[in-house]
N, C-alpha and C positions, 0 to 999 in steps of 0.2 A: 273789709274789702270795699273799694270804691268802684262802682260800675259806671260804664259810659252813660252819659246823659246827652242826648242829641238835641239840637236846637229847635227843630221844627215839629209840626204836628205828626202824630203817629199815624202811619198809613193804615188803612182798613184791612187790606190784604197783606198777610204776613209771609206769604210765599206765592210766587207767580211762575207760570210755566207755559210754554207753547210747544205743540208737537213739532218734531223735527225728523226729516228723512235722512238719517245719518248714514254716511258712506265712508269707507276707508280712504285716507289721503296719504300719499307717499311721494317723495321727491327730493331733489337736491336744492338746498339753499346755496346760491353761488357766492363765492368770496367777493368782497368789495361792496356788496350791497348792505344797507342797514338791515337789521333783523326785521323791522317792520315792512320794508319794501319787499324783501324776499318772501316773507310769509304771505303778504298780500298777493303777490304774484302766484304763489303756489296754490292758494285757495281759488283765485280767479281761473287758473288753468284747469282746475277740477270742477268749475262751475258752481262753487260754493260761496256762500255769503258769511257763514259763521260756523263755530264749532270749537274744537280744541286741538292744539298741536303740542307735541312733546319735543323739547329742544335738548334732550340728553346728548352729550358729546359735542355740542356746538362750541366752537372757539371764536371769541370776539377780541378785536383789537382796533379801536378802544372798546372797553367794557364800561358801561355806566349803570349805576343802580343806586337805590335808596333803601334805607331801613325804616321800619315804623318809628314814630316819635311822638312825644306829647305835643298837643296843640298849644300854640302861644298866642292865638288870635282872639281868644275869648268866644269863639263861635263853634268851631269844630270840636268833636270829642277826642280826636286824635289827628295826627298829621304825618309828615314824612321828614326824614333827616335831610341834611345837606347831601348833595350828590357825592357818592363815592366814585373815585376815578383811579383805579389801580393802574400801575405802569405795566406796559407790555401785554401780550396775549393772555387771556383768561379762558380756561376751558370749563364749560358748564357740565357739572356731574349729572344733575337731574333738574328738569324744569317743566312746568305745565303752564300753558297759556291759553286762556279763553280768547276767542277771535270774534271780532264783529266790526262795528263802524263807529266813527266819531267825526263829526263835522263833514260828512260826505266822503270820507276816505276810510280805507281799512285801518283798523286799530286792534291792539291786543293788550291783555292784562296778564303779566307773567310773574310767577314766583318760583324761585329755584335755588339750588345750592351750587356754589362754585368756590374753589379754593377752600379756605377754612371758614367760609361764611355762607349766609343765605340772605336773599333780599328780593326786592321788587325791581325787575329789569326795566330799564328805560329803552324801549325798542327803537325809538327814533334816533338815539344817540349811540347805540351799540352797533358796531360794524363787524360783519363776518370776516374772520381772518383766513378762513379756508372753506372750501366746499364742504357742505354738511348734509348727510342723509337724515331726513326726519320723517316721522309718521304722525298721523292725527286722525280725527274724525271731522267730516264737514257736512254741512246741510245746505242744499240749494234754496230751501224754502223758509229758513229760520235763521236768526242771527241775534247777537247782542248789540244793542245800540247805547252809546254813551249819552245819558240824559240827565238833566238836573233832577236831584232828589231833594224834595222839600224837607223830609224828616232829618236827613243827615247833613244837608248843605253841601254834599259832594256831588260831582257828576259821576254817575255809576252805570255800569253795564246792566241793561234791562232787556229781557227776552222780547223779541219782536217777530212778526210774521207768523209762520206756522202753517202746516198743511195736514196731510193724512199720515205722516210718518209715525213709527212706533217709538222713536226716541223722544227725549225732551230736552229743551234748553230751559233752565230755571234760575231763579234768584230767591234766596231766603233772606228775610229782612232782620234788622237788629233785634236782639233779645230773645230770639227763638232758639230753643235747644237744637243743635245741629242734627243729632241722631234721630230724635223723635220727629223733627220737622221733615227730614228726608222721608221717613217712613210714612208720615201722613200725606205728604205730597204724592208719593208714588202710589199709595192706596187710592187716592182720589182719581188718579189717571189709570188705574187698573194694572199697574206694574208690580210684579211680585219678585222678579229676578232681574238684576241689572249690574253692570259695572258703572261706578260713579267716578266722575272726573271733575276737577275744578279747583278754584282758588278763592281765598277770602280771608277773613279774620275772625278771631274768637276773643271775647272779653274774659280773661283769666281762664286757664285751661286745666282740666282735670282728666288724667289718663286712667284707663281701666287697669293699667299695670301698677298704679299707686303713686306715680310721680305727678308733678304739677308745675305749671308756669304761671307765676303770680304777676301778671302784667296785663294792663287793659289794652295796650296797642300791640298787636301781633300781625304777622303775615304768614299764611300757611298755604300748602298745597295738599290735596288728597293724594294718598300714596298707596294705591291698590285697594281702594274702598269698594265694597260690594253690597248688594241687597240680595238676600237669600230667603225665599218664602216670606217676603215682606219685612224681614228684620235686617237692619243696616249694621254693618261692621265698618268703622271709619278710621283707618290708620292715616296719620298725617305726618308731614314734616313742617316745623314752624320755627320762626325766629322772633325774638322780642326786641325791645328798644336798645338793649345792651349788646345785641348781636349774638345772644345765646341761642343755640339751636337745640331743639328737642324733637324726639320721634316717639310715637306710641299710638295706641288706639283710644279713641275718645270714649270717655265714660258716658253712659246713657243718662240724660236728664241733668247734666251738670256743665254744659258748654254752650252758653248763649252767643249767637253771632254778634260780632262787634260792630262793624260797619256794613258788611255785605258778605254773602257767600254765593258765588256763581257756580252753577252745576251743569254739566253735560251728562245726561242719564242715558246710558247705552243699554237698551232693553235686551235681556238675554232669556226671556221667558221660554220655557220648553214648549 
């Protein structure tokens, strides 16, 4: 098995988080806007700078997305496919998007399933074909900022801000086991019960149910992940470079982050 080798120096902190005052967000994304403009307006209307939004049931025309792909530049450990441009309207079945800022404007990072495939939505190039009701969680005092990352040579969402809220916006860095890193991060912040939301990648995937995805470049979304008494259960949906989709619960200790894992940790401690 060939693991990802990133080009830059390994960062000292392998997981970073900021407190977030998470609040429910709900509204209508209007037809005719790009996904990015509509989500940016929705978060602004709720006074929020970052968080997560679910785009289940949204229909786009055009829809534009990419798949994970091998890198060909000799620098990055993985890259993206050419843009997929299906004809006509495409309905999103399930999708999660972390929300923040890039170059002074709202931005989002979205992985989801639509049609017979799954991918990384291009929110500036995908346009809403119909009004769509969506929900999410937003924070007025914390957000993800797209910043250059020396270790991976990517520009990646990194948690910023933070106040006195009980939620967390977090990022786990490459090579860290997803399940145990989530548990360690939550324990450090005194979180024992939570709903876990987010997107990212894993370098070769092992599922607790026994199946596996043998691919270094993947795109995933958490799908009902939770923390209960400090122990994480992490179901995911994931796609590989061939467009193969798998679902299952991550095996503990066997799933290193590929490039990044962005998390919104919604604390539910009793």
